C-alpha positions as CSV (number, residue, x, y, z in Angstrom):
1,M,-49.3,17.9,47.5
2,A,-49.1,14.5,49.3
3,D,-46.5,12.4,48.7
4,T,-49.2,9.2,48.0
5,K,-50.5,11.2,45.1
6,T,-50.0,9.9,41.4
7,V,-48.2,11.9,38.8
8,T,-50.3,13.9,36.5
9,E,-49.6,16.7,34.2
10,T,-52.1,18.7,36.2
11,D,-49.9,18.2,39.4
12,V,-46.5,19.5,38.0
13,Q,-47.9,22.2,35.8
14,A,-50.3,23.5,38.7
15,G,-49.9,27.2,39.1
16,E,-47.9,26.4,42.6
17,Q,-44.6,24.5,41.6
18,P,-42.7,22.9,44.4
19,A,-39.6,23.6,45.1
20,K,-38.6,20.0,45.6
21,P,-40.8,17.5,43.5
22,P,-42.9,15.3,45.5
23,R,-41.7,12.0,45.7
24,S,-44.2,10.7,43.5
25,V,-42.6,12.7,40.8
26,R,-38.8,11.8,42.0
27,V,-40.0,7.9,41.4
28,V,-41.2,8.4,38.1
29,L,-37.9,10.3,37.0
30,L,-35.8,7.5,38.6
31,A,-37.8,4.8,36.1
32,L,-37.2,7.0,33.3
33,M,-33.5,7.4,34.0
34,I,-33.4,3.5,34.1
35,A,-35.1,3.0,30.8
36,M,-32.8,5.5,29.2
37,L,-29.6,3.9,30.8
38,L,-30.9,0.5,29.2
39,A,-31.0,2.0,25.6
40,M,-28.0,3.5,26.2
41,L,-26.0,0.9,27.7
42,D,-26.6,-2.3,25.8
43,N,-25.0,-1.5,22.9
44,M,-21.7,-0.7,24.8
45,I,-22.1,-3.9,26.8
46,V,-22.7,-6.2,24.2
47,G,-19.8,-4.9,22.2
48,T,-17.4,-5.8,25.0
49,A,-19.1,-9.4,25.0
50,M,-18.8,-9.9,21.0
51,P,-15.2,-12.0,20.9
52,T,-17.1,-14.3,23.7
53,I,-20.6,-14.5,21.4
54,V,-18.8,-15.2,18.0
55,G,-16.2,-17.9,19.9
56,E,-19.7,-19.8,21.2
57,L,-22.0,-19.2,18.1
58,G,-19.8,-18.9,15.1
59,G,-20.8,-16.8,12.4
60,L,-17.8,-14.3,12.5
61,E,-18.9,-13.4,8.6
62,H,-22.1,-12.0,10.4
63,L,-20.8,-10.2,13.0
64,S,-21.6,-6.7,12.3
65,W,-25.4,-7.4,11.8
66,V,-25.4,-8.2,15.6
67,V,-25.1,-4.4,16.1
68,T,-26.4,-3.2,12.8
69,A,-30.1,-4.7,13.3
70,Y,-30.4,-3.3,16.6
71,T,-29.4,0.7,15.3
72,L,-31.5,0.0,12.2
73,A,-34.5,-0.7,14.5
74,T,-33.3,1.8,17.0
75,A,-33.5,4.7,14.1
76,A,-36.4,3.4,12.1
77,S,-38.8,2.8,15.0
78,T,-38.2,6.4,16.8
79,P,-40.1,8.5,14.9
80,I,-43.3,6.0,14.9
81,W,-42.9,5.6,18.7
82,G,-43.2,9.4,18.9
83,K,-46.2,9.8,17.0
84,V,-47.7,6.7,18.6
85,G,-47.4,8.3,22.0
86,D,-49.0,11.5,20.7
87,M,-52.1,9.7,19.1
88,Y,-53.0,7.1,21.9
89,G,-51.2,8.0,25.3
90,R,-47.5,8.6,26.2
91,K,-47.8,6.1,29.1
92,G,-49.2,3.2,27.1
93,A,-46.5,3.4,24.5
94,F,-43.6,3.9,27.1
95,M,-44.4,0.8,28.7
96,T,-45.1,-1.2,25.7
97,S,-41.3,-0.1,24.2
98,I,-40.1,-1.5,27.6
99,V,-41.9,-4.9,27.3
100,I,-40.6,-5.2,23.6
101,F,-37.3,-4.3,25.0
102,L,-37.1,-7.0,27.7
103,I,-38.8,-9.7,25.2
104,G,-35.9,-8.9,22.8
105,S,-33.5,-8.7,25.8
106,A,-34.3,-12.3,27.0
107,L,-34.9,-13.6,23.4
108,S,-31.2,-12.6,23.0
109,G,-30.1,-14.2,26.1
110,M,-31.6,-17.3,24.7
111,A,-30.1,-17.0,21.2
112,Q,-28.7,-20.5,19.8
113,D,-26.8,-19.2,16.8
114,M,-26.2,-16.0,14.9
115,G,-28.6,-15.7,12.8
116,Q,-31.4,-16.1,15.7
117,L,-29.4,-13.6,17.9
118,I,-29.2,-10.6,14.9
119,G,-33.4,-11.4,14.7
120,F,-33.8,-11.1,18.3
121,R,-31.4,-8.0,18.6
122,A,-34.1,-6.4,16.3
123,I,-36.7,-6.7,18.4
124,Q,-34.6,-5.3,21.0
125,G,-33.9,-2.1,18.7
126,L,-37.4,-2.0,18.2
127,G,-38.0,-1.2,21.7
128,A,-35.2,0.7,22.4
129,G,-36.5,3.3,20.0
130,G,-39.4,4.1,22.2
131,L,-37.3,4.4,25.3
132,M,-35.5,7.7,24.6
133,V,-38.5,9.1,23.0
134,G,-40.8,8.2,25.9
135,V,-38.4,9.3,28.2
136,M,-38.0,13.0,26.7
137,A,-41.3,13.1,25.4
138,I,-42.6,12.3,29.2
139,I,-40.3,14.7,31.0
140,G,-41.8,17.4,28.4
141,D,-45.5,16.3,29.6
142,L,-44.6,16.4,33.3
143,I,-42.2,19.5,33.8
144,P,-42.6,23.0,32.3
145,P,-39.8,23.9,30.0
146,R,-38.9,26.3,32.6
147,E,-38.2,23.8,35.0
148,R,-37.0,21.2,32.6
149,G,-33.3,22.6,32.7
150,K,-32.9,21.4,36.0
151,Y,-33.6,17.8,35.0
152,Q,-30.7,18.0,32.1
153,G,-28.2,17.3,34.1
154,M,-29.8,14.0,35.2
155,I,-30.0,12.9,31.5
156,A,-26.4,13.7,30.9
157,G,-25.2,11.7,33.9
158,V,-27.0,8.7,32.7
159,M,-25.1,9.5,29.3
160,A,-21.9,9.5,31.2
161,L,-22.3,7.1,32.8
162,A,-23.2,4.4,29.8
163,M,-20.1,5.2,28.3
164,I,-17.6,5.1,31.2
165,A,-19.5,1.9,32.5
166,G,-20.4,0.2,29.4
167,P,-17.3,-1.5,28.7
168,L,-16.4,-1.9,32.3
169,V,-19.7,-3.7,33.1
170,G,-19.5,-5.6,29.8
171,G,-16.3,-7.2,30.5
172,T,-17.0,-7.9,34.0
173,I,-20.4,-9.7,33.1
174,T,-18.9,-11.7,30.3
175,D,-15.9,-13.2,32.5
176,H,-17.9,-14.1,35.3
177,W,-21.5,-15.0,34.5
178,G,-21.1,-15.5,30.7
179,W,-22.1,-13.5,27.5
180,R,-25.8,-14.4,27.7
181,W,-26.1,-12.2,31.0
182,S,-25.2,-9.1,28.7
183,F,-28.9,-9.2,27.9
184,Y,-29.9,-11.0,31.0
185,I,-29.2,-7.9,33.2
186,N,-31.7,-6.2,31.6
187,L,-34.7,-7.7,32.8
188,P,-34.7,-6.7,36.6
189,L,-33.7,-3.2,35.7
190,G,-36.6,-2.9,33.1
191,I,-39.3,-4.7,35.3
192,V,-38.5,-2.2,37.9
193,A,-39.0,0.7,35.7
194,L,-42.1,-0.8,34.1
195,L,-44.0,-1.1,37.7
196,A,-42.5,2.2,38.6
197,V,-44.1,3.8,35.4
198,G,-47.3,1.7,35.2
199,A,-47.8,2.4,39.3
200,V,-47.4,5.9,39.8
201,L,-47.4,7.9,36.5
202,H,-50.8,8.8,34.9
203,L,-50.9,11.4,32.1
204,P,-54.0,13.0,30.0
205,K,-55.8,10.5,28.1
206,K,-55.1,10.7,24.4
207,R,-57.6,10.3,21.8
208,A,-56.6,9.5,17.8
209,E,-57.6,11.7,15.6
210,G,-57.2,9.0,12.9
211,R,-55.2,6.2,12.1
212,I,-51.4,5.7,12.1
213,D,-49.8,6.9,9.0
214,Y,-48.8,3.2,7.6
215,P,-47.3,4.4,4.1
216,G,-45.5,7.2,5.6
217,A,-44.2,5.1,8.3
218,A,-43.2,2.6,5.2
219,L,-41.4,5.5,3.5
220,L,-39.4,6.7,6.1
221,T,-38.4,3.2,7.4
222,L,-37.2,2.7,4.0
223,G,-35.2,5.9,3.9
224,I,-33.9,5.6,7.2
225,T,-32.6,2.0,7.0
226,S,-31.0,2.7,3.6
227,I,-28.9,5.8,5.3
228,V,-28.1,3.9,7.9
229,L,-26.8,0.6,5.6
230,V,-25.0,3.1,3.5
231,T,-23.1,5.0,6.4
232,T,-22.6,1.4,8.3
233,W,-21.3,-0.4,5.1
234,G,-19.7,2.5,2.7
235,G,-16.0,1.9,2.9
236,S,-16.1,-1.3,5.1
237,E,-18.2,-3.8,3.6
238,Y,-18.6,-2.2,0.2
239,A,-16.5,0.3,-1.6
240,W,-18.2,3.8,-1.5
241,G,-18.5,3.9,-5.2
242,S,-19.9,0.4,-5.5
243,A,-23.1,-0.6,-7.0
244,V,-24.8,-1.9,-3.8
245,I,-24.2,1.8,-2.0
246,M,-25.2,3.7,-4.9
247,E,-28.5,1.9,-5.2
248,L,-29.0,2.4,-1.5
249,I,-28.5,6.1,-1.8
250,G,-31.1,6.3,-4.7
251,I,-33.3,4.2,-2.9
252,G,-33.1,6.1,0.5
253,V,-32.8,9.7,-1.5
254,A,-36.2,8.4,-3.2
255,A,-38.2,7.3,-0.1
256,L,-37.3,10.4,1.3
257,V,-38.7,12.6,-0.9
258,G,-41.7,10.4,-1.3
259,F,-42.2,10.7,2.5
260,V,-42.0,14.6,2.6
261,F,-44.6,14.8,-0.4
262,W,-46.9,12.5,1.4
263,Q,-46.7,13.8,4.5
264,T,-48.4,17.0,3.1
265,K,-51.3,14.5,2.1
266,A,-51.7,12.5,5.0
267,A,-54.3,13.2,7.5
268,A,-52.4,12.2,10.4
269,P,-48.7,12.3,9.3
270,I,-46.0,10.3,11.2
271,V,-43.7,13.8,11.2
272,P,-46.3,16.8,10.8
273,L,-44.2,19.2,8.8
274,H,-45.6,22.5,10.1
275,I,-43.3,21.6,13.1
276,F,-40.3,22.7,10.6
277,R,-41.7,26.0,10.5
278,S,-40.3,26.9,13.6
279,R,-37.0,28.4,12.9
280,N,-35.5,27.3,16.5
281,F,-36.9,23.5,16.0
282,T,-35.1,23.5,12.8
283,L,-32.0,25.0,13.8
284,M,-32.0,22.8,17.0
285,S,-32.5,19.4,14.6
286,V,-29.5,20.7,12.8
287,I,-27.3,21.4,16.0
288,G,-28.2,17.9,17.2
289,F,-27.7,16.3,14.3
290,I,-24.1,18.1,14.4
291,T,-23.6,17.2,18.0
292,G,-24.3,13.5,17.3
293,F,-21.7,13.7,14.2
294,V,-19.1,15.2,16.7
295,M,-19.8,13.3,20.0
296,F,-19.4,9.5,18.3
297,G,-16.7,10.3,16.1
298,A,-15.1,11.6,19.1
299,V,-15.8,8.4,21.2
300,L,-14.6,6.4,18.5
301,F,-11.2,7.8,17.9
302,L,-10.3,9.2,21.7
303,P,-9.5,5.9,23.1
304,L,-8.0,4.5,20.1
305,Y,-5.7,7.3,20.1
306,Q,-5.0,6.9,23.5
307,Q,-4.2,3.1,23.3
308,S,-2.3,3.0,19.9
309,V,0.0,6.4,20.7
310,Q,-0.2,7.0,24.1
311,G,-0.1,3.5,25.6
312,A,-3.0,3.8,27.8
313,S,-4.8,0.2,28.4
314,A,-7.8,-1.1,26.8
315,T,-9.0,-2.5,29.5
316,N,-10.8,0.6,31.1
317,S,-11.5,2.2,27.9
318,G,-14.6,3.9,29.3
319,L,-12.1,5.8,31.9
320,L,-10.2,7.3,29.1
321,L,-13.1,9.7,28.3
322,L,-13.4,10.4,31.4
323,P,-12.3,14.3,31.0
324,M,-14.6,14.9,28.2
325,L,-17.8,13.3,30.0
326,G,-16.9,14.6,33.2
327,A,-17.2,18.5,31.7
328,M,-20.0,17.2,29.8
329,L,-22.0,16.5,32.9
330,V,-20.8,19.4,35.3
331,V,-21.9,22.0,32.6
332,S,-24.9,20.6,31.6
333,M,-26.0,20.7,35.4
334,V,-24.7,24.1,35.4
335,A,-26.3,25.2,32.2
336,G,-29.9,23.5,33.4
337,R,-29.7,25.5,36.5
338,V,-28.8,28.7,35.1
339,T,-31.8,27.8,32.3
340,T,-34.3,27.2,35.2
341,N,-33.4,30.2,37.1
342,S,-33.3,32.8,34.5
343,G,-35.2,31.5,31.6
344,K,-32.6,32.5,29.3
345,Y,-31.0,29.6,26.7
346,K,-29.6,31.3,23.8
347,V,-26.3,32.0,25.4
348,F,-26.0,27.9,25.7
349,P,-25.8,26.8,21.8
350,V,-23.7,29.8,21.2
351,V,-20.9,28.8,23.6
352,G,-21.5,25.3,23.6
353,S,-21.0,25.5,19.6
354,V,-17.8,27.7,20.2
355,L,-16.3,25.2,22.9
356,M,-17.1,22.6,20.6
357,T,-15.0,23.5,17.6
358,V,-12.2,25.2,19.3
359,G,-12.3,21.8,21.7
360,L,-12.1,19.7,18.2
361,F,-9.4,21.9,16.5
362,L,-7.5,21.3,19.8
363,L,-7.4,17.6,19.2
364,S,-6.9,17.9,15.7
365,Q,-3.5,19.3,16.8
366,M,-2.4,16.1,18.9
367,D,0.5,14.0,17.5
368,T,3.1,11.1,18.9
369,E,4.5,13.4,21.3
370,T,1.0,15.0,23.0
371,T,0.7,14.1,26.8
372,R,-2.2,12.6,28.5
373,L,-2.6,15.7,30.4
374,T,-2.7,17.7,27.4
375,S,-5.3,15.6,25.6
376,G,-7.1,15.5,28.8
377,L,-7.7,19.5,28.7
378,Y,-8.6,19.2,25.1
379,M,-11.6,16.5,25.8
380,A,-12.6,18.8,28.6
381,V,-13.1,21.6,26.2
382,L,-15.0,19.2,23.7
383,G,-16.9,18.0,26.6
384,A,-17.7,21.2,27.8
385,G,-19.2,22.1,24.4
386,M,-21.4,19.2,24.4
387,G,-22.7,19.5,27.8
388,C,-24.1,23.2,26.4
389,L,-25.6,21.4,23.9
390,M,-26.8,18.0,24.8
391,Q,-30.4,18.6,26.2
392,I,-30.7,22.1,25.2
393,T,-31.3,21.2,22.1
394,M,-34.5,19.2,23.1
395,L,-35.2,21.9,25.4
396,V,-35.7,24.2,22.8
397,A,-37.3,22.1,20.3
398,Q,-40.0,20.9,22.8
399,N,-40.4,24.6,24.0
400,S,-41.2,25.3,20.2
401,V,-44.0,23.0,19.5
402,E,-47.4,22.6,20.8
403,M,-48.1,19.9,23.8
404,K,-49.7,17.9,21.0
405,D,-46.9,17.4,19.0
406,M,-44.4,16.7,22.1
407,G,-44.1,13.3,20.8
408,V,-42.9,14.0,17.5
409,A,-40.5,16.8,18.2
410,S,-38.9,14.7,20.8
411,S,-38.5,11.8,18.3
412,S,-37.5,14.3,15.5
413,T,-34.8,15.3,17.3
414,T,-33.7,12.2,19.1
415,L,-33.6,10.6,15.2
416,F,-31.8,13.6,13.7
417,R,-28.9,13.3,17.0
418,T,-29.2,9.4,15.7
419,L,-28.2,9.9,12.1
420,G,-25.8,12.8,13.1
421,S,-23.9,9.8,14.9
422,S,-24.0,7.5,12.1
423,F,-22.7,10.2,9.5
424,G,-20.3,11.2,11.9
425,V,-18.8,7.8,12.5
426,A,-18.8,6.8,8.8
427,I,-17.4,9.8,7.3
428,M,-14.6,10.7,10.1
429,G,-14.0,6.8,10.0
430,A,-13.7,6.5,6.1
431,L,-10.9,9.8,6.7
432,F,-9.6,8.2,9.3
433,N,-8.7,4.9,7.7
434,N,-7.8,6.1,4.3
435,R,-5.1,8.8,6.1
436,V,-3.6,5.6,8.1
437,Q,-3.1,3.6,5.1
438,D,-1.6,6.4,3.7
439,V,0.7,6.9,5.8
440,M,1.5,3.2,6.8
441,S,2.1,2.9,3.0
442,E,4.6,5.8,3.1
443,R,6.5,5.0,6.5
444,A,6.6,1.3,6.5
445,G,6.3,0.4,2.7
446,A,4.8,-3.0,1.7
447,L,4.7,-4.0,5.1
448,G,2.9,-1.1,6.5
449,S,-0.2,-1.9,3.6
450,K,-0.1,-5.4,4.8
451,V,-0.6,-4.3,8.5
452,T,-3.6,-2.4,7.7
453,E,-5.1,-3.9,4.9
454,Q,-7.9,-5.8,6.8
455,S,-8.6,-2.9,9.3
456,A,-7.0,0.3,10.0
457,Q,-7.8,-0.2,13.6
458,L,-5.4,-2.6,15.2
459,D,-6.2,-4.0,18.6
460,A,-4.0,-4.5,21.6
461,A,-2.6,-7.9,20.9
462,S,-1.9,-6.7,17.3
463,L,-0.4,-3.5,18.0
464,A,2.3,-6.0,20.5
465,K,3.2,-8.3,18.0
466,L,4.4,-5.6,15.2
467,P,8.0,-4.7,14.8
468,D,9.1,-1.9,16.2
469,A,9.5,0.5,13.2
470,A,6.2,-1.0,12.0
471,R,4.6,0.1,15.4
472,E,6.2,3.3,15.3
473,A,4.7,3.9,11.7
474,Y,1.6,2.8,13.1
475,Q,1.4,5.4,16.0
476,H,2.5,8.3,13.5
477,A,-0.4,6.9,11.1
478,V,-2.9,6.8,14.2
479,S,-1.9,10.2,15.0
480,S,-2.4,11.9,11.2
481,G,-5.8,9.8,11.0
482,T,-6.9,11.6,14.4
483,H,-5.9,14.6,13.2
484,S,-7.6,14.4,10.1
485,A,-10.7,13.4,11.4
486,F,-11.0,15.9,14.4
487,L,-10.0,18.7,11.9
488,L,-13.4,17.6,9.7
489,G,-15.0,17.4,13.0
490,S,-14.3,21.2,13.9
491,V,-15.0,22.3,10.2
492,V,-18.7,20.6,10.6
493,A,-18.9,22.2,14.1
494,V,-18.9,25.7,12.7
495,L,-22.0,25.1,10.9
496,A,-23.6,24.7,14.5
497,L,-22.3,27.8,15.5
498,A,-23.7,29.5,12.2
499,G,-27.2,27.6,13.4
500,A,-26.8,28.6,16.8
501,V,-26.3,32.5,16.3
502,F,-29.8,32.9,14.5
503,V,-31.7,31.0,17.4
504,K,-34.5,33.3,18.7
505,E,-35.1,33.2,22.4
506,V,-38.8,32.5,22.8
507,P,-39.6,32.7,26.4
508,L,-39.8,29.1,28.1
509,K,-43.3,28.2,28.8
510,G,-43.8,27.7,32.8
511,A,-46.3,26.9,35.2
512,G,-49.8,27.7,34.2
513,P,-53.2,26.7,35.4
514,Q,-54.3,23.8,33.5
515,K,-58.0,22.4,33.0
516,P,-58.4,18.9,34.6
517,A,-57.9,16.4,31.9
518,P,-59.3,12.7,32.0
519,Q,-56.4,10.4,33.0
520,E,-55.1,7.5,31.5
């Protein structure tokens, strides 16, 4: 196989799988990793730049919508991108999503007020919804499952890099170039990915078997939007029992029930329900949801604990997670290599769920006396568990469906993980906030209640201004809040273990002879 050949599904799935992928495959994989990095890095870079953005554009009361608009658009468009790729071709759908993301990035960088920025962030989110799905589905097309395990370490590496580098890159760009470059930085990277994919990637052509299921897409978008708004607004913008939250819950449930009913009637359903007949696919969706629930809760509360209780600097907040992310990366690479060599994978969901449960329980035991070394070891246990689970869930899910459903399988798995992260941040956040406020009232009386009445998460500047007694009370309150949040996470993680036990080890599909297909 010459280096100058283009990448096709038949190249990679031909009977003779090379030990080392050809240059063309490596070029496409590099482009896919850049696209994934764009999708994951964006929110973390922008989050660091938000104080500067508000200072220039104003609109502090609408600040949360800058993130919410992006998250909503990403979650709602994810399953639609998967179906479009299955029906009309993966390459075209993926390149379109990159273009939309770049247009949204350029417009966001040129925004003149907060309203424009929110709208342009929604456009950016629409593109981002197709980036993650496109990466996973194209890898699913290019690489047989038996070989695919080798590449999950790369994917885990991109995730770890985004979480560590995001705050650092965001702060550096904002300080030296201005906040608008937090968006403009996406353009050169995205153009490189676009050109590489356009020049080197060629997949079999798709022929649509019907039109897009617009009623199904509308019902699913309405349901996902309601769920994300409930988890975003509940306990912060509105009380959990408020009329707005109750109405959103009602709308979301009704829309999702209607969506499931409609999928049984639609000619070309957005999410074909037959994929859930596979026990493994359903279990991977559940485990993916729980992994998202746990991971993003940990990413939210661990830096807060380390800064508030252990006195760590907020400047390098991404580096505080290095024990967890490093363990996740190493274990994911080992799991991928073992899976490729042996074809066995059931051990990883089981071991991963056990380590995730144990790691969360250990983190729940931290208090004001816990050293950084001890908390780092606890984080490493949690990271090792997530390293066993992060990409194995996608691998097994894709192995459980036919090639024609690769896109919807990838998008559904991604969507469940995204929804899990929304629920994790909301539920663990509500538990944390309530516990912090209770402990502050107990230890610091009226002063404690006043300190946390606006937010249970104080920044370093606010914490430094507190009297010694109030600061000590707040450290105990944060310690107690993280105890409750991580204890809940460990209980939820037990459900992942229960699901992993029932995974059936279906042999991973390897490379086999394929009939030539027309190329797009």
